MARNUMI-929208 format. One record per residue (C-alpha): y, z, x. Coordinates in steps of 0.5 Angstrom, whole numbers, plus 2048, in hexadecimal, padded with zeros to 3 digits. Each point is the difference from the previous one (the first is absolute). Layout:
BEGIN
((Y; Z; X))
...
***
This chain:
BEGIN
((7DD; 7ED; 80E))
((7FD; 7F9; 804))
((802; 7FF; 806))
((805; 7FA; 7FF))
((804; 805; 7FB))
((7FF; 806; 806))
((803; 7FB; 805))
((805; 7FF; 7FB))
((802; 806; 7FD))
((800; 803; 807))
((805; 7FA; 803))
((804; 801; 7FA))
((801; 809; 802))
((802; 7FC; 807))
((805; 7FB; 7FC))
((804; 807; 7FB))
((7FF; 806; 808))
((805; 7F9; 803))
((805; 801; 7FB))
((7FF; 807; 7FF))
((7FD; 805; 805))
((7FB; 803; 7FC))
((7FB; 806; 802))
((7F9; 7FE; 802))
((7FE; 803; 7F9))
((803; 7FB; 7FC))
((7FF; 7F9; 803))
((7F8; 803; 800))
((801; 802; 7F8))
((804; 7F9; 800))
((7FA; 7FC; 804))
((7FC; 803; 7FB))
((802; 7FF; 7FA))
((7FF; 7F7; 7FD))
((806; 7FF; 7FC))
((7FC; 7F9; 7FF))
((7FD; 806; 7FA))
((806; 802; 7FE))
((805; 7FA; 7FF))
((7FE; 7FA; 7FA))
((7FC; 7FB; 801))
((804; 7FA; 801))
((803; 804; 805))
((7FA; 802; 804))
((803; 7FA; 805))
((807; 804; 802))
((7FB; 807; 800))
((802; 802; 808))
((808; 7FD; 7FF))
((804; 805; 800))
((803; 7FE; 7FA))
((800; 805; 7F9))
((7FC; 7FB; 7FB))
((801; 800; 7F8))
((7FA; 804; 7FE))
((801; 800; 7F8))
((804; 804; 7FA))
((807; 7FE; 804))
((7FD; 804; 807))
((7FF; 800; 807))
((7FC; 801; 806))
((804; 803; 804))
((800; 7FC; 808))
((7FC; 803; 804))
((805; 801; 804))
((804; 804; 7FC))
((7F9; 804; 7FD))
((7FF; 801; 808))
((807; 803; 801))
((7FF; 805; 7FA))
((7FA; 803; 802))
((803; 802; 807))
((806; 802; 7FC))
((7FA; 805; 7FC))
((7FF; 804; 808))
((7F9; 800; 7FD))
((7FD; 802; 805))
((7FE; 808; 7FF))
((802; 7FE; 7F8))
((7FA; 801; 7FB))
((803; 7FD; 7F9))
((803; 7FA; 7FE))
((803; 800; 7F9))
((802; 7F7; 800))
((805; 800; 7FB))
((7FF; 7F9; 7FD))
((7F8; 7FE; 803))
((802; 7F7; 7FE))
((7FA; 7FC; 803))
((7FD; 806; 804))
((802; 7FD; 806))
((804; 807; 803))
((7FB; 805; 7FD))
((7FA; 7FB; 803))
((805; 801; 806))
((802; 808; 7FF))
((7F7; 802; 800))
((800; 7FF; 806))
((806; 804; 801))
((7FD; 806; 7FD))
((7FA; 803; 7FD))
((804; 800; 7F9))
((804; 7FB; 7FC))
((803; 802; 7F9))
((803; 7F9; 7FE))
((804; 7FE; 7FA))
((801; 7FA; 7FD))
((803; 7FE; 7F8))
((7FE; 7F9; 7FF))
((7F9; 803; 7FE))
((7FE; 7F7; 800))
((802; 801; 807))
((7FB; 808; 802))
((7FB; 7FD; 7FD))
((801; 7F8; 805))
((800; 807; 805))
((7FC; 804; 7FE))
((7FA; 7FB; 801))
((801; 7FE; 806))
((800; 808; 803))
((7F8; 7FE; 7FD))
((800; 7FA; 804))
((801; 802; 805))
((7FD; 806; 801))
((806; 805; 800))
((800; 807; 7FE))
((805; 804; 801))
((805; 7FD; 7FA))
((802; 804; 7FB))
((802; 7FA; 7FA))
((805; 802; 7FA))
((805; 7FC; 7FA))
((804; 804; 800))
((809; 800; 801))
((800; 802; 808))
((806; 803; 7FF))
((7FC; 807; 7FD))
((7FC; 801; 805))
((7F8; 803; 801))
((801; 807; 7FE))
((7F8; 800; 800))
((800; 7FF; 809))
((806; 802; 802))
((803; 802; 804))
((800; 7FA; 804))
((800; 7FF; 808))
((804; 7FA; 7FF))
((803; 7FC; 7FA))
((801; 7F8; 800))
((804; 7FD; 7FB))
((7FE; 7F7; 801))
((806; 7FF; 7FB))
((808; 801; 801))
((802; 806; 7FD))
((807; 802; 7FE))
((7FE; 806; 800))
((7FA; 806; 801))
((7FF; 804; 7FB))
((7FF; 808; 801))
((7F9; 800; 7FE))
((7FF; 7FB; 806))
((803; 805; 805))
((7FB; 806; 7FD))
((7FB; 7FC; 801))
((800; 7FF; 807))
((7FE; 806; 805))
((806; 803; 804))
((800; 7FE; 805))
((7FE; 7F8; 7FE))
((803; 7FA; 800))
((802; 7FC; 7FA))
((801; 7F7; 801))
((805; 7FC; 7FB))
((803; 7FA; 800))
((808; 802; 7FE))
((804; 7FC; 7FD))
((806; 802; 802))
((805; 7FB; 7FE))
((7FF; 7F9; 800))
((7FC; 801; 805))
((7F8; 804; 801))
((7FE; 805; 806))
((7FA; 803; 802))
((802; 808; 800))
((7FD; 806; 803))
((7FE; 805; 7FC))
((7FE; 807; 802))
((7FF; 807; 7FE))
((802; 805; 803))
((7FF; 806; 7FC))
((807; 7FF; 7F9))
((804; 7FB; 804))
((7FD; 7F8; 801))
((802; 7FC; 807))
((802; 7FB; 7FE))
((7FF; 7F9; 806))
((802; 7F8; 7FF))
((7FD; 7FD; 804))
((800; 7F9; 7FE))
((802; 7F9; 7FC))
((7F9; 7FD; 7FB))
((7FF; 7FD; 7F9))
((7FA; 803; 7FC))
((800; 7FF; 7F9))
((803; 806; 7FA))
((7FD; 806; 7FE))
((800; 7FF; 7F9))
((7FF; 805; 7FA))
((7FA; 800; 7FC))
((7FA; 7FF; 800))
((7FE; 7F8; 7FE))
((7FA; 7FE; 7FD))
***
């Protein structure tokens, strides 16, 4: 990352921290991720604003503030592996790559997955594993995960995802509740799932199947 970009990403991390206090680890992860690489060329001038931006296929790259919040709510400290449902542009996964040893990211829209993969390659991010699939199936091969993150709004969480979550692990998802969406944290304690509602949010919905 060149010096100008590093200054911009550091400023972006500070802005996120002003709006929502984040840990040093998350702040450093935001500052270490070049958001410009994840937005379409026509929106590059907006890459360092706290806005969500369209990325094609009726999808959006989340606002940096949302990515900072989700990363913080995941409580990454001491956790090793994270499963992300909904890779999109790859920006959230790239931020997570600085916080977790292994990131496993699933995207149902093949064209977005291919673009995200080429970005990870270009940026030398080698600890993000990707797959085109319906994320609601999870990724059993690498389970159990310490953390699971939905980067899209769910109506309910499939039981098989809780099965792929380590005991004591956290699953974080924007949940549809009536006309609202609420960021919700689920903590697995044996067969009991403790649920905490955190704050209102706005994400694209989780959809079924794979889109070629």
